[in-house]
C-alpha positions in Angstrom: 59.3 -8.8 -26.1 57.9 -11.7 -24.6 58.8 -12.3 -20.9 58.7 -15.2 -18.4 57.9 -13.5 -15.0 59.1 -14.7 -11.7 56.4 -13.7 -9.1 55.4 -13.9 -5.6 51.5 -14.1 -4.1 50.2 -11.4 -1.6 50.8 -12.6 1.9 49.0 -15.6 2.5 48.0 -16.8 -0.3 48.6 -20.4 -1.1 48.6 -21.9 -4.7 45.5 -23.7 -4.2 43.7 -20.2 -3.4 45.5 -19.4 -6.6 43.9 -22.4 -8.6 40.3 -22.0 -7.4 40.4 -18.3 -7.9 41.5 -18.6 -11.2 39.4 -22.0 -12.4 36.1 -20.0 -11.2 36.9 -16.7 -13.4 38.8 -18.4 -16.5 36.5 -20.9 -17.3 38.2 -23.3 -19.6 41.0 -21.6 -20.7 44.5 -23.2 -19.6 47.3 -21.1 -18.3 50.3 -22.9 -16.4 52.0 -21.3 -13.0 55.4 -23.0 -12.0 56.6 -23.4 -8.5 59.8 -23.0 -8.1 61.3 -26.3 -7.1 64.3 -24.7 -5.4 62.9 -22.0 -3.5 59.7 -21.9 -1.9 57.6 -19.3 -2.6 58.7 -18.3 -5.9 56.7 -18.9 -9.3 57.8 -18.5 -13.0 54.6 -17.7 -15.4 54.9 -16.9 -19.1 52.8 -13.6 -20.1 50.2 -15.3 -20.8 49.8 -16.5 -17.4 50.4 -13.0 -16.1 48.1 -11.1 -18.1 45.3 -14.1 -16.4 46.5 -12.9 -12.9 46.4 -9.6 -13.8 42.8 -9.8 -14.8 41.3 -11.9 -12.3 42.8 -9.6 -9.9 45.6 -11.8 -7.8 48.1 -10.3 -5.7 50.8 -10.9 -6.7 54.3 -9.2 -7.3 56.7 -9.5 -10.4 60.5 -9.8 -8.8 61.9 -10.7 -11.9 61.9 -10.8 -15.7 64.0 -12.9 -18.1 62.9 -12.2 -22.3 62.2 -15.3 -23.2 64.7 -15.6 -26.0 67.2 -16.0 -23.6 66.1 -19.5 -22.5 66.5 -21.8 -25.7 64.3 -25.0 -26.1 65.8 -27.8 -28.9 63.6 -29.9 -31.2 65.4 -32.8 -31.9 64.9 -33.6 -35.3 64.2 -37.4 -35.5 61.0 -36.6 -33.5 57.6 -35.8 -35.2 55.8 -33.7 -32.3 52.1 -33.3 -32.6 51.8 -29.7 -33.0 48.1 -30.2 -31.1 49.9 -32.0 -28.3 52.8 -29.7 -27.9 52.9 -27.2 -25.1 53.5 -23.6 -25.4 57.1 -22.5 -25.9 56.8 -20.0 -23.3 55.2 -22.5 -21.0 58.2 -24.7 -21.4 60.5 -22.2 -20.8 58.6 -21.6 -17.6 59.2 -24.8 -16.4 62.8 -24.6 -17.2 63.6 -21.3 -15.2 61.3 -22.6 -12.3 64.3 -26.2 -12.3 66.9 -23.3 -12.7 67.7 -24.1 -16.1 68.9 -22.3 -19.1 67.8 -24.0 -21.8 65.7 -27.5 -22.9 65.4 -30.4 -25.6 62.4 -32.7 -26.4 63.9 -36.1 -26.4 61.1 -38.1 -26.4 57.2 -38.5 -27.7 55.4 -41.1 -25.8 52.4 -42.5 -27.2 51.5 -44.8 -24.3 52.7 -47.8 -26.1 56.3 -47.6 -26.0 58.8 -46.5 -22.8 61.0 -43.9 -22.1 64.4 -44.1 -21.9 64.9 -42.4 -18.6 61.9 -40.6 -16.0 61.9 -38.1 -13.2 61.8 -39.2 -9.9 61.5 -35.9 -8.4 60.6 -32.2 -9.5 64.2 -31.0 -9.4 65.4 -33.8 -11.6 66.5 -32.3 -15.2 63.9 -34.1 -17.0 60.3 -33.3 -16.8 56.8 -34.2 -18.6 55.1 -31.3 -20.4 51.9 -32.0 -22.6 49.0 -29.6 -23.3 45.5 -31.2 -21.2 44.4 -33.7 -22.9 47.3 -34.3 -25.3 47.2 -37.5 -27.3 51.1 -37.9 -26.5 53.3 -36.8 -24.1 56.4 -34.9 -24.1 59.5 -35.6 -22.1 62.0 -33.0 -21.7 65.7 -32.5 -20.5 66.7 -29.2 -18.4 70.0 -27.9 -18.5 71.6 -25.8 -15.8 75.1 -25.1 -17.1 75.9 -24.3 -20.8 78.3 -27.2 -20.2 76.2 -29.6 -19.3 74.1 -28.9 -22.6 77.1 -28.9 -25.1 78.4 -32.3 -23.4 74.4 -33.8 -23.5 74.4 -32.9 -27.4 77.2 -34.2 -28.3 76.8 -37.7 -26.6 73.2 -37.9 -27.5 73.1 -36.1 -30.9 76.3 -37.2 -32.2 75.2 -36.3 -36.4 73.0 -33.3 -35.2 74.9 -30.3 -36.4 71.8 -28.1 -35.3 71.8 -29.6 -31.8 75.2 -28.6 -31.5 74.3 -25.2 -32.7 71.7 -25.3 -30.6 73.6 -25.9 -27.5 76.7 -23.1 -28.5 73.6 -20.0 -29.3 73.1 -20.9 -25.3 73.6 -16.9 -24.1 74.5 -17.6 -20.4 77.3 -20.3 -18.5 74.3 -20.9 -15.8 71.3 -19.7 -14.1 72.6 -17.1 -11.9 74.1 -15.0 -15.0 70.3 -15.4 -16.5 69.2 -13.5 -13.3 72.8 -11.4 -13.2 72.0 -10.0 -16.4 68.1 -9.3 -16.2 69.0 -7.3 -12.7 71.6 -5.5 -14.8 69.2 -4.6 -17.4 66.6 -3.1 -15.0 64.0 -7.0 -15.0 64.8 -8.0 -12.2 
């Protein structure tokens, strides 16, 4: 089962130091490490990034893990995502957890010609951009910090999309704190 890990770096290590080490060793491999936007010193990584950190022997401690299937992602059916530009779904989920979310919707694909309906203004916003590096398109996502927020959003924005309503109903927790509590109970945190 794939996991998204919440980690801390060893004492005194900075994110800048971490990236310098990774660039030297990974040479062209791309991984994403997401800083928790509300809690300093915590980072969220998908399995691929965690394994890369282990490979390059960067000291870190896993302080919690969330199974990837607990964080739900929905791709609006009216959008045609270009697979070569679309980010890895586990990376999207790690970014959602870094924002203390429980799920996200891809709601806009940008081509540089059309302005998005709204844009993020702060890392703590519920909106975020995420695409593969060098992507032809950019993707705008909306994360949800509560199931109620997700259900309300899809009713308002995806009126005739029964799949969107089913997606929101499938979110297994009420809020981010419950994700962490469930992981602790299951011995993953």
